[in-house]
N, C-alpha and C positions, 0 to 999 in steps of 0.2 A: 628652658632649652635654649641653647645658643643659636644665634642667627646664622644663616648660610649665605655665602657669596653666590650670586647668580651665575649659573654655568653659561659660558659663551664659547663660540668656536675657538677663541684664543686660550681660554683657561681650562677647557674640558680635558680631562685625562683620557686618552684613547686606548692605551694598552694597560692591561692589568688594572681594570677599573675598580676592582674590589679593594685595592689599596688606596683609592682616592678619597679625599675628604674636602669639602668646601666650607667646613665649619669655621666660623670666625675664631673661636677660642683655640682650635687646633693650629690654624695658620699663624695666629699671633704668638702662641707659645713657642713655636719652632723658631720664628724670627727672634724672639726675645732670649731664647736659650742658646742659640748658636753663637760661639765666640766671635765669628766673623760672618758677615753677609757680603754678597757680591752684587754690585750695582752696575747694570749695563745701560748704555745710552749711545746715541750717535752724536759725536761732538760737532759735526758739520753736516752740510747737505750731502746726499748720496753722490752727487756729481763731483763734489770736491774730494770726498774720501769715502769709499763704500764700506770701510771696515768699522764695525762697532767698537766701542771701548768698554772694558769691564774693570771695575775697581774694587778691591777688598776694603770694606768699611765697617764701622760699628753702626748698628741699626737697632732701634727699639721702637715698639709701638706705643702710642699714647693718644689720649683724647683730651685736648685742651679746650677749655671754655673761658672766654673773657668774663671778667667779674660782672659786667652789666648785661651779658647775653641772656636771652630767654630760653634757648635750647642748647643741649649738650652737643658738642661737635662729634662727628664720626671719627672712629679710630683711624689714625694715620701712622705712617712710619717717619721717624725723625732721623736725619743724618746731619753731621757737622764736619767742618773742615776749615782750612785757612782761607781767608777772604780772597786771596790772590790766586787760588787754584782754579784751573779751567772749569771743572765741574761746578764749583760753587758760584762761578760767575755766569754760567750758562743760562739759567732762567731769565736773568735780566737782559742778556745779549740777544736771546732768541724771542723774547716776549712780543716785540712789535712785528717781527717778520713771519712767525709761524701761524698766528691766529689761534693757537691752542691755549688751553688754560694753564699750561706749564710744559716742562720738558718731559716727553715720554720716556719712562724708565722701566726697567725690570729689576726687581730685587729678589735674589735667591739666597736661601740658607739651607744648610744640611747638617744634621747631627748623625754621626757615624756610630752605630751601636753594636757592630760585630761582623766578623767574617763568617759566612755560611759555607761550610765545607760538605758538599754532598758526595755521593759515591762516584758520580761522574763529573768531570770538569764542567760539562754543559749545564749542570744544575747548580753549580756554585753561584752564590749571590752574596749580598750583604744585608744586614739589618740596618735600617736607617729611618730617619724622619726628615722629609724635605718639604720646602714651601717655595712657591713661585708667585710673586705678586707683581701686577702691572698697575701703573699709576702715573700721575703727573707730579713732577717735582717743582715746587714753588719756593721762593725765598721767604723766610719768616721775617716780617718787618715789625711785628708787635714786640716791644721790649718784654712784656709779661710772658708772652708765649716763647720767646727766645730763651728767657731764663728758665722757664718750665722745662723746655727741651734739653737744655744743658744739664740740669739736675737729673732729669730722667735718664740721660745717657750715662752720666757719672755713676748714679746709683744702680744702673743696669750692670755695670762692670762689677761693682761690689756694693751691696745694699748698705746704706748708711754712710757711704764714703763722702758724699757732698758735705754733710754737716760735720764730718770729721776731717775736713781739709781746710785750707786757707780760703775762706769765703767772707764776703762776696767778691766776685771777680772785679778786677780793676777796669777802668774805662778802656784802657789799651787792649786788654784781653778781649773784651766784648767787641771792640771795633775790628780787631783782626780775625775774629771768628765768625763764620757764616753758618747759619742753620737752615737746612732745607726740610720742608715737609712734603712727603709723598702722599698725595690724596689718592686713595686706592680706588680703582675702577673694576678690578677683578683679581681673583686669587684662587689657588688650589694647593692642597697638600697631598703628599703621597708617602705612605708609611709601610715598611715591611717589618714585622715584629713577631717572628715565629721560627720554629726549628727547620732544618733542611727538608726539602721536598724531593723524595727519591722515586725513581721509576719502579713500578711493580716488578718488572723483570729483574732489576738490580736487587730488590729486596728478597727475591726468591733465590738468588745466587749466594748461598751461604759460604761457599768457598771463597768467593771474591770478598764478601763482607768480613771474613776472618782476617784479611790482610789490608783492607782499605778502611782507614779511620774516617768516620763521618760525625759531624757535630758542629758546634759553634765556638768561635773564639770571641768572647765578649769584649767589647771595647767601650771605653767611657773617657770623657775629658776629666783629667785629674789635676789637682793643684798640689804643688809641693809646699813644704814648710816655708813661711814668709822669711825672706832674707833682708835684713835692714840695709839701707843705703849708708854710705860713708857719712853722709850729712845727718843721719838720723840721731836724735837725742832722746827719743822715747825708749824707756828701759825695757818694757815688755810689749809683746805683740798685743795690740788692742783686742778686746773681747769680740767686737763686731767682726773683725777680720778673721780671727781664729774660728768663730762660729760659722762664718761663710765657707771657709775652706773645708771644715769637717762636714758640713751639711751637703755641699755640692759633691764631694767625693763619695759619700755614702749613697746619696740618692742616684748619682750617675751609675755607679757600679751595680746597685740593686736593680735598676731598670734593665740594664744590659743583660744581667743574669736571668731576670724574670722572663723576659721575652724570648730568651734562648730556648726555654723549655716549652713554649706554647706550640700546640699543633697548628699546622698551616693548612691552606686549602688544597694543596697539591704540589706539583713540581715548582721549583725555584721559589 
């Protein structure tokens, strides 16, 4: 049985609690499956600028253990970016002033699985899987962990891509790239995965039901056929790439269609 994140006032889902999950595997799978995550943070003190910043980023969960470590590290979220960017420099610039173990961040990811069309607009909804994670972002300084994270992120985009690209990275590439590890302190997921919930009074109105369509528009992230770059000299699409595209497209559509037919707990 998968571990659970401890519920706190910050992470507890208050509305539609039946959709909530604090399951490690659920939260991590949403982060890893979403094409884009959004990372929120405060770049300066509230007095200097009260507005938070939110950045679209690539994010993947992983658990790195140093070769000589006695215990396995807890699962964290890895992010990367150019070493000169503001967010990548933030953990080092704030370290001495804040007294915190890292930069407080919120990482959010959503998978959109369908439009839910009920009989009344007020019961319309969406099928989705979402995760919200709070944690502290710290700079990865271990060369081994940094390499682990970069391979994790690359293979997260397309499994097998790291070994099928020009590796190892050059010294310049490693120097100009910063990796942040978000040590998780709390997280929750929220999922809607079922058919429309219609009011009983609407279901009894057969005249209205004869003219108002109700159902699901399934939605899934789909990849097109690989298009070679002008510089490409490889004659055929590599098998690992073709396999990934086919697998992702089939699994994404199958999930969206499957949950569209599941009965729900009630309205919305």
